[in-house]
Structure formats: structure tokens, C-alpha cells
gemmi code that builds the backbone of each chain (N, CA, C; Angstrom):
import gemmi

chains = {
    "A": [
        ("MET", (3.631, -45.505, -17.875), (4.402, -44.874, -16.795), (3.463, -44.475, -15.658)),
        ("LYS", (3.948, -44.658, -14.431), (3.116, -44.347, -13.274), (3.496, -42.978, -12.684)),
        ("ALA", (2.493, -42.208, -12.375), (2.756, -40.897, -11.783), (2.174, -40.830, -10.377)),
        ("ASP", (2.763, -39.985, -9.549), (2.241, -39.793, -8.195), (1.001, -38.897, -8.209)),
        ("GLU", (1.010, -37.948, -9.132), (-0.140, -37.035, -9.246), (-0.385, -36.717, -10.717)),
        ("THR", (-1.625, -36.384, -11.029), (-1.958, -36.006, -12.409), (-2.594, -34.614, -12.418)),
        ("LEU", (-2.224, -33.855, -13.442), (-2.719, -32.496, -13.591), (-3.412, -32.411, -14.947)),
        ("ASP", (-4.680, -32.063, -14.950), (-5.401, -31.989, -16.217), (-5.414, -30.552, -16.732)),
        ("CYS", (-4.647, -30.307, -17.765), (-4.587, -28.952, -18.336), (-5.200, -28.922, -19.731)),
        ("VAL", (-6.045, -29.899, -20.032), (-6.673, -29.935, -21.355), (-7.577, -28.712, -21.496)),
        ("GLY", (-7.437, -28.038, -22.623), (-8.244, -26.841, -22.873), (-7.537, -25.558, -22.457)),
        ("LEU", (-6.358, -25.670, -21.916), (-5.630, -24.463, -21.498), (-4.447, -24.187, -22.417)),
        ("TYR", (-4.186, -22.908, -22.620), (-3.060, -22.519, -23.465), (-1.935, -21.916, -22.641)),
        ("CYS", (-0.782, -21.886, -23.270), (0.413, -21.288, -22.684), (0.086, -19.887, -22.183)),
        ("PRO", (0.444, -19.446, -21.002), (1.385, -20.141, -20.103), (0.708, -20.992, -19.025)),
        ("MET", (-0.620, -21.200, -19.124), (-1.324, -21.816, -18.003), (-0.879, -23.241, -17.642)),
        ("PRO", (-0.636, -24.143, -18.615), (-0.133, -25.469, -18.209), (1.166, -25.386, -17.402)),
        ("ILE", (2.024, -24.445, -17.785), (3.286, -24.269, -17.056), (3.017, -23.686, -15.663)),
        ("VAL", (2.068, -22.757, -15.591), (1.709, -22.154, -14.293), (1.191, -23.233, -13.340)),
        ("HIS", (0.275, -24.068, -13.845), (-0.282, -25.135, -12.995), (0.800, -26.144, -12.602)),
        ("THR", (1.684, -26.435, -13.547), (2.780, -27.368, -13.251), (3.685, -26.795, -12.164)),
        ("ALA", (4.038, -25.517, -12.319), (4.925, -24.871, -11.331), (4.290, -24.877, -9.941)),
        ("ARG", (2.981, -24.608, -9.887), (2.274, -24.624, -8.599), (2.321, -26.015, -7.978)),
        ("LYS", (1.995, -27.011, -8.806), (1.903, -28.389, -8.307), (3.266, -28.912, -7.855)),
        ("MET", (4.298, -28.548, -8.582), (5.639, -29.053, -8.261), (6.084, -28.605, -6.873)),
        ("LYS", (5.557, -27.456, -6.440), (5.913, -26.961, -5.103), (5.396, -27.911, -4.027)),
        ("GLU", (4.290, -28.596, -4.329), (3.682, -29.499, -3.337), (4.353, -30.872, -3.316)),
        ("LEU", (4.952, -31.256, -4.451), (5.535, -32.600, -4.542), (6.879, -32.693, -3.829)),
        ("LYS", (7.227, -33.950, -3.489), (8.539, -34.192, -2.887), (9.521, -34.584, -3.987)),
        ("THR", (10.795, -34.373, -3.704), (11.836, -34.752, -4.655), (11.692, -36.229, -5.018)),
        ("GLY", (11.774, -36.507, -6.318), (11.678, -37.891, -6.779), (10.275, -38.279, -7.224)),
        ("GLN", (9.278, -37.501, -6.799), (7.907, -37.821, -7.209), (7.681, -37.403, -8.657)),
        ("VAL", (6.741, -38.094, -9.307), (6.488, -37.831, -10.726), (5.098, -37.216, -10.914)),
        ("LEU", (5.058, -36.150, -11.687), (3.795, -35.473, -12.014), (3.466, -35.724, -13.480)),
        ("GLU", (2.225, -36.102, -13.711), (1.760, -36.300, -15.084), (0.908, -35.101, -15.466)),
        ("ILE", (1.238, -34.478, -16.600), (0.496, -33.300, -17.044), (-0.203, -33.623, -18.362)),
        ("LEU", (-1.510, -33.445, -18.388), (-2.263, -33.660, -19.624), (-2.521, -32.315, -20.278)),
        ("SER", (-2.234, -32.240, -21.575), (-2.458, -30.976, -22.277), (-2.770, -31.234, -23.748)),
        ("ASP", (-3.646, -30.401, -24.313), (-3.895, -30.517, -25.753), (-3.303, -29.323, -26.503)),
        ("ASP", (-2.478, -28.552, -25.816), (-1.754, -27.460, -26.478), (-0.437, -28.045, -26.990)),
        ("GLU", (-0.308, -28.072, -28.312), (0.849, -28.736, -28.912), (2.174, -28.133, -28.441)),
        ("GLY", (2.127, -26.868, -28.052), (3.330, -26.182, -27.578), (3.978, -26.881, -26.390)),
        ("ILE", (3.197, -27.657, -25.693), (3.692, -28.333, -24.491), (4.866, -29.279, -24.812)),
        ("LYS", (4.853, -29.813, -26.057), (5.919, -30.751, -26.476), (7.300, -30.121, -26.351)),
        ("GLU", (7.367, -28.824, -26.686), (8.644, -28.108, -26.602), (8.776, -27.410, -25.247)),
        ("ASP", (7.650, -26.895, -24.760), (7.677, -26.082, -23.545), (8.043, -26.871, -22.291)),
        ("MET", (7.483, -28.055, -22.151), (7.727, -28.793, -20.907), (9.207, -29.183, -20.745)),
        ("PRO", (9.847, -29.739, -21.808), (11.287, -30.027, -21.654), (12.102, -28.766, -21.354)),
        ("ASN", (11.741, -27.647, -21.984), (12.492, -26.412, -21.750), (12.256, -25.859, -20.354)),
        ("TRP", (11.018, -25.980, -19.878), (10.724, -25.518, -18.514), (11.504, -26.377, -17.509)),
        ("CYS", (11.539, -27.676, -17.778), (12.274, -28.590, -16.878), (13.763, -28.244, -16.869)),
        ("LYS", (14.283, -27.949, -18.050), (15.704, -27.584, -18.150), (15.990, -26.330, -17.326)),
        ("ALA", (15.083, -25.372, -17.398), (15.268, -24.106, -16.679), (15.137, -24.278, -15.174)),
        ("THR", (14.301, -25.207, -14.755), (14.019, -25.339, -13.327), (14.782, -26.492, -12.670)),
        ("GLY", (15.497, -27.269, -13.491), (16.273, -28.377, -12.929), (15.447, -29.610, -12.621)),
        ("ASN", (14.261, -29.681, -13.189), (13.462, -30.904, -13.058), (13.714, -31.794, -14.274)),
        ("GLU", (13.189, -33.013, -14.210), (13.473, -33.946, -15.292), (12.198, -34.280, -16.063)),
        ("CYS", (12.225, -33.997, -17.376), (11.091, -34.368, -18.219), (11.356, -35.788, -18.721)),
        ("LEU", (10.647, -36.750, -18.159), (10.944, -38.160, -18.447), (10.505, -38.557, -19.855)),
        ("VAL", (9.261, -38.259, -20.163), (8.755, -38.637, -21.485), (7.486, -37.832, -21.781)),
        ("ILE", (7.215, -37.625, -23.066), (5.946, -37.010, -23.459), (5.276, -37.939, -24.465)),
        ("GLN", (4.111, -38.419, -24.108), (3.378, -39.327, -25.004), (2.214, -38.568, -25.624)),
        ("GLU", (1.862, -38.965, -26.858), (0.714, -38.326, -27.502), (-0.337, -39.360, -27.853)),
        ("GLU", (-1.573, -39.019, -27.550), (-2.659, -39.910, -27.924), (-3.875, -39.079, -28.294)),
        ("LYS", (-4.310, -39.198, -29.503), (-5.498, -38.488, -30.011), (-5.478, -36.994, -29.664)),
        ("GLY", (-4.382, -36.360, -29.921), (-4.305, -34.912, -29.709), (-4.089, -34.477, -28.269)),
        ("VAL", (-3.969, -35.439, -27.356), (-3.672, -35.076, -25.963), (-2.262, -35.550, -25.619)),
        ("TYR", (-1.505, -34.630, -25.068), (-0.118, -34.950, -24.683), (-0.067, -35.269, -23.202)),
        ("ARG", (0.707, -36.305, -22.871), (0.925, -36.648, -21.471), (2.405, -36.461, -21.183)),
        ("ALA", (2.711, -35.486, -20.376), (4.120, -35.246, -20.025), (4.360, -35.767, -18.612)),
        ("PHE", (5.441, -36.487, -18.434), (5.802, -36.990, -17.111), (7.040, -36.246, -16.625)),
        ("VAL", (6.878, -35.572, -15.518), (7.968, -34.746, -14.992), (8.339, -35.204, -13.593)),
        ("LYS", (9.631, -35.447, -13.413), (10.109, -35.892, -12.106), (10.708, -34.709, -11.361)),
        ("LYS", (10.263, -34.527, -10.123), (10.803, -33.418, -9.333), (12.225, -33.751, -8.889)),
        ("SER", (13.137, -32.870, -9.222), (14.545, -33.100, -8.858), (15.037, -31.974, -7.953)),
        ("GLY", (16.119, -32.240, -7.314), (16.824, -31.217, -6.533), (16.158, -30.709, -5.286)),
    ],
    "B": [
        ("MET", (22.316, -22.328, -3.257), (22.018, -22.039, -4.670), (22.532, -20.647, -5.054)),
        ("ALA", (22.980, -20.533, -6.261), (23.480, -19.242, -6.749), (22.332, -18.236, -6.841)),
        ("ASP", (22.691, -16.964, -7.051), (21.658, -15.940, -7.201), (20.724, -16.314, -8.347)),
        ("LYS", (19.505, -15.915, -8.204), (18.525, -16.199, -9.250), (18.864, -15.428, -10.518)),
        ("GLU", (18.552, -16.020, -11.658), (18.709, -15.283, -12.914), (17.632, -14.208, -12.960)),
        ("LYS", (17.967, -13.129, -13.672), (17.014, -12.013, -13.694), (16.493, -11.711, -15.086)),
        ("MET", (15.348, -11.070, -15.111), (14.714, -10.680, -16.374), (13.972, -9.367, -16.145)),
        ("THR", (14.035, -8.466, -17.122), (13.242, -7.243, -17.004), (12.367, -7.070, -18.243)),
        ("ILE", (11.236, -6.451, -18.050), (10.361, -6.123, -19.177), (9.902, -4.674, -19.000)),
        ("ILE", (10.144, -3.855, -20.022), (9.594, -2.502, -20.014), (8.233, -2.579, -20.690)),
        ("VAL", (7.212, -2.167, -19.986), (5.885, -2.141, -20.593), (5.576, -0.688, -20.917)),
        ("PHE", (5.767, -0.332, -22.184), (5.563, 1.032, -22.642), (4.135, 1.207, -23.178)),
        ("SER", (3.566, 0.117, -23.649), (2.259, 0.165, -24.312), (1.115, -0.069, -23.351)),
        ("GLY", (-0.011, 0.543, -23.660), (-1.181, 0.396, -22.798), (-2.295, -0.375, -23.479)),
        ("GLU", (-1.925, -1.329, -24.330), (-2.963, -2.084, -25.030), (-3.087, -3.504, -24.505)),
        ("MET", (-4.274, -4.049, -24.626), (-4.564, -5.357, -24.067), (-3.658, -6.451, -24.634)),
        ("ASP", (-3.530, -6.488, -25.958), (-2.745, -7.564, -26.572), (-1.285, -7.502, -26.141)),
        ("LYS", (-0.754, -6.271, -26.068), (0.647, -6.132, -25.678), (0.843, -6.449, -24.205)),
        ("ALA", (-0.141, -6.074, -23.390), (-0.068, -6.390, -21.958), (-0.113, -7.901, -21.757)),
        ("LEU", (-0.948, -8.571, -22.544), (-1.029, -10.032, -22.436), (0.328, -10.659, -22.736)),
        ("ALA", (0.958, -10.177, -23.813), (2.269, -10.714, -24.189), (3.287, -10.463, -23.084)),
        ("ALA", (3.259, -9.254, -22.518), (4.222, -8.908, -21.472), (4.039, -9.795, -20.235)),
        ("PHE", (2.782, -9.979, -19.820), (2.540, -10.802, -18.632), (2.852, -12.270, -18.904)),
        ("ASN", (2.545, -12.718, -20.113), (2.853, -14.101, -20.479), (4.354, -14.352, -20.339)),
        ("LEU", (5.142, -13.413, -20.852), (6.607, -13.546, -20.767), (7.081, -13.476, -19.315)),
        ("ALA", (6.509, -12.554, -18.567), (6.901, -12.407, -17.160), (6.601, -13.689, -16.381)),
        ("ILE", (5.439, -14.253, -16.637), (5.037, -15.477, -15.943), (5.954, -16.631, -16.344)),
        ("GLY", (6.270, -16.697, -17.633), (7.196, -17.736, -18.106), (8.514, -17.663, -17.366)),
        ("GLY", (9.031, -16.461, -17.224), (10.302, -16.275, -16.518), (10.180, -16.623, -15.046)),
        ("ALA", (9.131, -16.116, -14.423), (8.963, -16.312, -12.975), (8.729, -17.780, -12.624)),
        ("THR", (7.927, -18.468, -13.454), (7.679, -19.886, -13.160), (8.911, -20.738, -13.471)),
        ("SER", (9.846, -20.184, -14.231), (11.097, -20.905, -14.497), (12.161, -20.557, -13.459)),
        ("GLY", (11.766, -19.863, -12.431), (12.702, -19.563, -11.354), (13.472, -18.268, -11.513)),
        ("MET", (13.072, -17.427, -12.463), (13.779, -16.146, -12.629), (13.131, -15.069, -11.762)),
        ("GLU", (13.952, -14.051, -11.457), (13.439, -12.893, -10.725), (13.046, -11.872, -11.787)),
        ("VAL", (11.777, -11.615, -11.901), (11.291, -10.772, -13.001), (10.788, -9.422, -12.499)),
        ("THR", (11.229, -8.353, -13.168), (10.737, -7.016, -12.844), (10.097, -6.407, -14.083)),
        ("MET", (8.906, -5.867, -13.920), (8.233, -5.182, -15.024), (8.215, -3.684, -14.719)),
        ("PHE", (8.744, -2.907, -15.662), (8.742, -1.444, -15.523), (7.648, -0.886, -16.401)),
        ("PHE", (6.677, -0.248, -15.773), (5.556, 0.309, -16.524), (5.812, 1.786, -16.747)),
        ("THR", (5.842, 2.188, -18.011), (6.110, 3.586, -18.318), (5.182, 4.088, -19.421)),
        ("PHE", (5.003, 5.385, -19.465), (4.125, 6.045, -20.433), (2.761, 5.366, -20.553)),
        ("TRP", (2.343, 4.968, -21.749), (0.994, 4.372, -21.882), (0.893, 3.082, -21.072)),
        ("GLY", (2.010, 2.482, -20.795), (2.034, 1.244, -20.011), (1.502, 1.434, -18.600)),
        ("LEU", (1.538, 2.683, -18.116), (0.991, 2.950, -16.776), (-0.503, 2.596, -16.711)),
        ("ASN", (-1.168, 2.652, -17.869), (-2.598, 2.319, -17.896), (-2.876, 0.896, -17.419)),
        ("VAL", (-1.906, 0.025, -17.628), (-2.081, -1.389, -17.269), (-2.207, -1.563, -15.754)),
        ("ILE", (-1.519, -0.710, -15.011), (-1.491, -0.881, -13.546), (-2.325, 0.163, -12.809)),
        ("LYS", (-3.158, 0.907, -13.568), (-4.060, 1.847, -12.894), (-5.235, 1.082, -12.294)),
        ("LYS", (-5.779, 1.622, -11.203), (-6.987, 1.028, -10.606), (-8.118, 1.082, -11.622)),
        ("ASN", (-8.986, 0.095, -11.580), (-10.136, 0.101, -12.487), (-11.241, 1.035, -12.004)),
        ("GLU", (-11.297, 1.225, -10.688), (-12.392, 2.016, -10.112), (-11.948, 3.449, -9.801)),
        ("GLY", (-12.936, 4.307, -9.746), (-12.691, 5.686, -9.339), (-12.111, 6.546, -10.450)),
        ("GLY", (-11.997, 7.834, -10.189), (-11.429, 8.729, -11.182), (-9.943, 8.918, -10.949)),
        ("ILE", (-9.275, 9.523, -11.923), (-7.858, 9.836, -11.757), (-7.765, 11.326, -11.418)),
        ("GLU", (-7.282, 11.615, -10.240), (-7.154, 13.007, -9.802), (-5.921, 13.627, -10.449)),
        ("SER", (-6.062, 14.822, -11.028), (-4.875, 15.540, -11.482), (-5.168, 17.021, -11.571)),
        ("LYS", (-4.096, 17.779, -11.666), (-4.248, 19.236, -11.632), (-4.130, 19.840, -13.034)),
        ("GLY", (-4.868, 20.888, -13.275), (-4.766, 21.595, -14.553), (-5.696, 20.984, -15.586)),
        ("ILE", (-6.218, 21.828, -16.449), (-7.228, 21.387, -17.415), (-6.685, 20.353, -18.405)),
        ("MET", (-5.429, 20.563, -18.878), (-4.889, 19.626, -19.869), (-4.659, 18.227, -19.292)),
        ("ARG", (-4.142, 18.196, -18.071), (-3.915, 16.885, -17.442), (-5.240, 16.206, -17.087)),
        ("LYS", (-6.170, 17.026, -16.663), (-7.502, 16.485, -16.350), (-8.110, 15.851, -17.597)),
        ("MET", (-7.962, 16.565, -18.725), (-8.506, 16.043, -19.983), (-7.794, 14.763, -20.405)),
        ("LEU", (-6.468, 14.810, -20.280), (-5.675, 13.628, -20.659), (-6.096, 12.411, -19.838)),
        ("ASN", (-6.228, 12.609, -18.533), (-6.555, 11.481, -17.673), (-8.002, 11.029, -17.788)),
        ("PHE", (-8.831, 11.924, -18.328), (-10.214, 11.540, -18.603), (-10.248, 10.653, -19.857)),
        ("MET", (-9.520, 11.100, -20.879), (-9.524, 10.360, -22.147), (-8.649, 9.113, -22.081)),
        ("ASN", (-7.640, 9.172, -21.230), (-6.677, 8.071, -21.137), (-6.849, 7.409, -19.762)),
        ("ARG", (-8.072, 6.982, -19.463), (-8.404, 6.521, -18.110), (-7.575, 5.296, -17.673)),
        ("GLY", (-7.452, 4.324, -18.542), (-6.663, 3.131, -18.209), (-7.343, 2.211, -17.222)),
        ("GLY", (-6.576, 1.264, -16.690), (-7.121, 0.194, -15.851), (-7.112, -1.086, -16.659)),
        ("ALA", (-6.709, -2.184, -16.042), (-6.525, -3.443, -16.774), (-7.789, -3.894, -17.516)),
        ("LYS", (-8.941, -3.512, -16.974), (-10.215, -3.919, -17.597), (-10.515, -3.137, -18.862)),
        ("ARG", (-9.899, -1.956, -18.996), (-10.285, -1.057, -20.085), (-9.298, -1.014, -21.243)),
        ("LEU", (-8.274, -1.833, -21.225), (-7.246, -1.701, -22.261), (-7.801, -2.063, -23.642)),
        ("PRO", (-7.561, -1.211, -24.642), (-8.037, -1.522, -25.995), (-7.060, -2.449, -26.725)),
        ("LEU", (-7.496, -2.997, -27.824), (-6.583, -3.778, -28.667), (-5.715, -2.824, -29.488)),
        ("SER", (-4.512, -3.238, -29.860), (-3.674, -2.358, -30.677), (-4.116, -2.385, -32.140)),
        ("LYS", (-4.849, -3.411, -32.501), (-5.409, -3.514, -33.861), (-6.873, -3.923, -33.741)),
        ("PHE", (-7.678, -3.568, -34.701), (-9.089, -3.956, -34.725), (-9.839, -3.552, -33.461)),
        ("HIS", (-9.522, -2.372, -32.961), (-10.225, -1.887, -31.785), (-11.706, -1.657, -32.138)),
        ("MET", (-11.934, -1.066, -33.300), (-13.277, -0.827, -33.850), (-14.262, -0.296, -32.804)),
        ("LEU", (-13.890, 0.807, -32.169), (-14.728, 1.461, -31.152), (-15.133, 0.504, -30.027)),
        ("GLY", (-14.293, -0.453, -29.770), (-14.562, -1.348, -28.643), (-15.127, -2.701, -29.057)),
        ("MET", (-15.590, -2.799, -30.299), (-16.172, -4.068, -30.728), (-15.102, -5.152, -30.845)),
        ("GLY", (-13.945, -4.739, -31.345), (-12.834, -5.686, -31.471), (-12.399, -6.213, -30.116)),
        ("ASP", (-12.379, -5.335, -29.122), (-11.981, -5.739, -27.766), (-12.944, -6.777, -27.225)),
        ("TRP", (-14.240, -6.484, -27.435), (-15.277, -7.381, -26.953), (-15.127, -8.762, -27.608)),
        ("MET", (-14.873, -8.726, -28.936), (-14.727, -9.995, -29.661), (-13.510, -10.779, -29.178)),
        ("MET", (-12.408, -10.050, -28.989), (-11.185, -10.739, -28.559), (-11.369, -11.345, -27.170)),
        ("LYS", (-12.037, -10.601, -26.285), (-12.299, -11.125, -24.935), (-13.167, -12.376, -25.013)),
        ("LYS", (-14.124, -12.360, -25.952), (-15.002, -13.512, -26.113), (-14.199, -14.718, -26.628)),
        ("LEU", (-13.339, -14.468, -27.619), (-12.517, -15.554, -28.169), (-11.618, -16.149, -27.097)),
        ("MET", (-11.062, -15.265, -26.272), (-10.174, -15.731, -25.204), (-10.948, -16.566, -24.192)),
        ("LYS", (-12.146, -16.091, -23.865), (-12.983, -16.802, -22.897), (-13.358, -18.189, -23.430)),
        ("ASP", (-13.648, -18.249, -24.730), (-14.006, -19.526, -25.364), (-12.940, -20.590, -25.174)),
        ("VAL", (-11.686, -20.186, -25.119), (-10.604, -21.171, -24.971), (-9.984, -21.077, -23.576)),
        ("ASN", (-10.752, -20.517, -22.626), (-10.302, -20.421, -21.229), (-9.002, -19.665, -21.052)),
        ("PHE", (-8.750, -18.692, -21.942), (-7.518, -17.920, -21.772), (-7.800, -16.765, -20.805)),
        ("PRO", (-6.950, -16.610, -19.790), (-7.189, -15.571, -18.792), (-7.067, -14.154, -19.327)),
        ("HIS", (-7.802, -13.179, -18.724), (-7.549, -11.821, -19.169), (-6.379, -11.215, -18.421)),
        ("VAL", (-6.122, -9.960, -18.819), (-4.971, -9.238, -18.295), (-4.948, -9.291, -16.757)),
        ("GLU", (-6.102, -9.006, -16.155), (-6.137, -8.979, -14.686), (-5.752, -10.310, -14.058)),
        ("GLU", (-6.242, -11.400, -14.671), (-5.926, -12.725, -14.123), (-4.444, -13.048, -14.300)),
        ("LEU", (-3.896, -12.701, -15.468), (-2.471, -12.965, -15.695), (-1.621, -12.126, -14.740)),
        ("MET", (-2.108, -10.923, -14.461), (-1.410, -10.043, -13.537), (-1.355, -10.694, -12.143)),
        ("ALA", (-2.450, -11.310, -11.750), (-2.503, -11.978, -10.446), (-1.544, -13.176, -10.414)),
        ("VAL", (-1.480, -13.907, -11.523), (-0.552, -15.050, -11.589), (0.899, -14.555, -11.494)),
        ("ALA", (1.177, -13.462, -12.208), (2.529, -12.890, -12.167), (2.911, -12.543, -10.732)),
        ("LYS", (1.968, -11.942, -10.016), (2.217, -11.563, -8.613), (2.429, -12.790, -7.739)),
        ("GLU", (1.624, -13.823, -8.005), (1.740, -15.072, -7.228), (3.161, -15.631, -7.322)),
        ("PHE", (3.783, -15.474, -8.500), (5.138, -16.002, -8.682), (6.210, -14.931, -8.452)),
        ("GLY", (5.820, -13.846, -7.804), (6.793, -12.871, -7.324), (7.301, -11.851, -8.317)),
        ("VAL", (6.577, -11.626, -9.416), (7.011, -10.604, -10.379), (6.849, -9.224, -9.728)),
        ("LYS", (7.893, -8.403, -9.870), (7.848, -7.059, -9.266), (7.318, -6.049, -10.273)),
        ("PHE", (6.487, -5.125, -9.800), (5.937, -4.069, -10.647), (6.548, -2.733, -10.213)),
        ("VAL", (7.136, -2.025, -11.190), (7.680, -0.699, -10.903), (7.003, 0.317, -11.823)),
        ("ALA", (6.554, 1.421, -11.264), (5.927, 2.469, -12.070), (6.919, 3.608, -12.266)),
        ("CYS", (6.950, 4.145, -13.492), (7.907, 5.203, -13.844), (7.414, 6.565, -13.345)),
        ("THR", (8.205, 7.192, -12.506), (7.780, 8.458, -11.898), (7.815, 9.630, -12.884)),
        ("THR", (8.667, 9.543, -13.902), (8.718, 10.622, -14.893), (7.397, 10.701, -15.659)),
        ("SER", (6.949, 9.545, -16.141), (5.671, 9.528, -16.864), (4.547, 9.993, -15.966)),
        ("MET", (4.613, 9.593, -14.697), (3.577, 10.011, -13.742), (3.562, 11.524, -13.603)),
        ("GLY", (4.765, 12.106, -13.571), (4.889, 13.562, -13.442), (4.359, 14.289, -14.663)),
        ("ILE", (4.731, 13.808, -15.843), (4.284, 14.457, -17.080), (2.765, 14.404, -17.192)),
        ("MET", (2.224, 13.238, -16.918), (0.782, 13.058, -17.103), (-0.030, 13.518, -15.892)),
        ("GLY", (0.674, 13.817, -14.805), (-0.028, 14.268, -13.605), (-0.802, 13.154, -12.914)),
        ("ILE", (-0.191, 11.983, -12.827), (-0.868, 10.864, -12.160), (-0.192, 10.630, -10.810)),
        ("SER", (-0.986, 10.539, -9.738), (-0.400, 10.315, -8.413), (-0.371, 8.824, -8.091)),
        ("LYS", (0.365, 8.495, -7.050), (0.498, 7.092, -6.631), (-0.852, 6.433, -6.352)),
        ("ASP", (-1.795, 7.261, -5.857), (-3.127, 6.726, -5.519), (-3.858, 6.124, -6.709)),
        ("ALA", (-3.435, 6.513, -7.918), (-4.141, 6.036, -9.109), (-3.835, 4.574, -9.407)),
        ("PHE", (-2.789, 4.040, -8.733), (-2.330, 2.693, -9.101), (-2.804, 1.606, -8.146)),
        ("ILE", (-2.820, 0.398, -8.680), (-3.225, -0.761, -7.873), (-2.170, -1.014, -6.783)),
        ("PRO", (-2.584, -1.575, -5.652), (-1.641, -1.785, -4.542), (-0.525, -2.787, -4.856)),
        ("GLU", (-0.670, -3.532, -5.956), (0.350, -4.522, -6.324), (1.641, -3.880, -6.824)),
        ("VAL", (1.609, -2.575, -7.099), (2.823, -1.890, -7.550), (3.814, -1.863, -6.381)),
        ("ASP", (5.031, -2.382, -6.618), (6.018, -2.504, -5.538), (6.785, -1.229, -5.288)),
        ("SER", (7.119, -0.519, -6.408), (7.861, 0.714, -6.185), (7.687, 1.701, -7.328)),
        ("PHE", (8.153, 2.908, -7.086), (8.054, 4.013, -8.037), (9.475, 4.487, -8.275)),
        ("ALA", (9.927, 4.462, -9.515), (11.336, 4.770, -9.755), (11.575, 5.254, -11.174)),
        ("GLY", (12.852, 5.440, -11.507), (13.217, 5.976, -12.812), (14.248, 5.140, -13.533)),
        ("VAL", (14.887, 5.759, -14.501), (15.765, 5.037, -15.424), (16.950, 4.358, -14.727)),
        ("ALA", (17.511, 4.989, -13.722), (18.687, 4.411, -13.058), (18.345, 3.072, -12.411)),
        ("THR", (17.148, 3.024, -11.855), (16.701, 1.778, -11.223), (16.495, 0.700, -12.275)),
        ("TYR", (15.871, 1.108, -13.398), (15.687, 0.131, -14.475), (17.044, -0.398, -14.954)),
        ("LEU", (17.969, 0.503, -15.217), (19.264, 0.100, -15.761), (20.044, -0.791, -14.784)),
        ("ALA", (19.948, -0.473, -13.501), (20.636, -1.286, -12.505), (20.141, -2.728, -12.573)),
        ("ASP", (18.835, -2.868, -12.768), (18.235, -4.195, -12.872), (18.591, -4.848, -14.205)),
        ("ALA", (18.492, -4.048, -15.271), (18.718, -4.571, -16.621), (20.152, -5.067, -16.802)),
        ("LYS", (21.090, -4.372, -16.171), (22.504, -4.753, -16.282), (22.757, -6.155, -15.741)),
        ("GLU", (22.008, -6.503, -14.724), (22.186, -7.808, -14.092), (21.319, -8.889, -14.723)),
        ("SER", (20.504, -8.472, -15.704), (19.545, -9.422, -16.265), (20.026, -10.035, -17.560)),
        ("LYS", (19.621, -11.278, -17.763), (19.969, -11.965, -19.010), (18.984, -11.617, -20.102)),
        ("ILE", (17.763, -11.321, -19.692), (16.713, -11.048, -20.663), (16.087, -9.699, -20.355)),
        ("ASN", (16.136, -8.780, -21.339), (15.529, -7.460, -21.172), (14.640, -7.184, -22.381)),
        ("LEU", (13.374, -7.001, -22.129), (12.435, -6.828, -23.239), (11.694, -5.506, -23.158)),
        ("PHE", (11.261, -5.039, -24.304), (10.513, -3.779, -24.402), (9.212, -4.064, -25.146)),
        ("VAL", (8.112, -3.857, -24.472), (6.825, -4.175, -25.105), (5.990, -2.914, -25.248)),
    ],
}
model = gemmi.Model(1)
for chain_id, residues in chains.items():
    chain = gemmi.Chain(chain_id)
    for i, (resn, *xyz) in enumerate(residues, 1):
        res = gemmi.Residue()
        res.name, res.seqid = resn, gemmi.SeqId(i, " ")
        for name, pos in zip(("N", "CA", "C"), xyz):
            atom = gemmi.Atom()
            atom.name, atom.element = name, gemmi.Element(name[0])
            atom.pos, atom.b_iso = gemmi.Position(*pos), 0.0
            res.add_atom(atom)
        chain.add_residue(res)
    model.add_chain(chain)
structure = gemmi.Structure()
structure.add_model(model)
structure.setup_entities()
């Protein structure tokens, strides 16, 4: 999957990946996709729930060697 | 867009671990688009006291209380394993090892996302703490009616 921007949150714990995501999303335009890298397993549940709360779309979360890649599309 | 959803957190405790939990929750709410208000009362006032300078108060008992209960985000003890400060030092080290922010940093993030800080005037009166003792990030000074007015409109109300 292709993203417009990537955010490296490896090594950070909740709530920081969400904080960085929220900051970055303010800069993106509607329809753009942000890729978030995180090794905090909580992100698997947190990112879809954060997207649900904020009206953004969590497209997919992939896992590779303990690092999660979440793709979030800015909506609305 | 409809009115923002609201959330309130009463911060009654003045300990580092509890403050971390409170700010974590506040930040979660604020970054999810909620309007979050934190009410600091009793020992919780220690979280929003300035780190520098002394706390001015009148009368020997209040002076003693404010000397022993100095507060300030940098000085909050752990609620468990305080061990005369050794536990606090260890916990701060563990947090630093995994890049976890301290109370002050989380407080700044909360402010960045618009979390409101309210200090309880009753506790201030009992303990003899004036407005000058608090950090400038405190938005207002109020009592129970203000808290309840906010809490009634909120979906999430927590007590830490």
C-alpha cells in the first residue's frame, strides 16, 4: 500500500503514537493516506478505535517482525 | 458539525503514577476530538503547582502543610514503592528507557490538544494556597457546581 506520508513511532508507547498521528493528520488533506509505524502492540486495537472516534478510515494494519504498519486515510 | 463530545476527569490524587494515567486519558479524549476538562482537587492540586519558588500561606499549620506538601509536577511521588524517593527515581529511569514522557511533558501535550485545567477553590482555601502557586496553564478556579455542569454534559466522567 502506498502512503502520502510516513510517521515513525517505533519505540513509543500509548498515547504517543496517537498524539503524533493526530498532529500529522491536521497537516494532511482529505483523501491522503498516512502510514504509521509502531512496535506497541496496542496500536492494533487503538488505531481502528481512534479512527472510529475521529471519523478517519483505518485501511489496513500489517505486521512484520514486531512492527505494525497502520494505513490511515484522512476523511471528512 | 454537532457539538463536541465531552469528558471530565477529577484529579484528586497527587501522585506521579495517577497523574500519568489521568493525563494519558485526557490526551486520548482530546486527540479523539473530545472537549476534555480536568478538575484538580485536594492532593491533585500538587500536579498543577509551579515547580519553582515557595508556596506562600498564612498561619503556622498551613505553612507547615505547604512545606511538607510542596507539590509541582516534577516532585510527585509514586503511590507505591516510593521508598524515600528511590522508587520515583527508578520509575523515571524506566520511563526514560522506553521514551515515555513524564508528567510535565504529558501535561504540555494535553494543553496542545486543548484540555482545560480547573483548580478547586475549596481545597485551595482549606490548604491556604493562592492562585500564584499554580502554573499559568490553569484555565480557571471553580467549585462543585462548575464540575457538575460539565459532568452532566459529558459522556465520560472519571475520578483519579
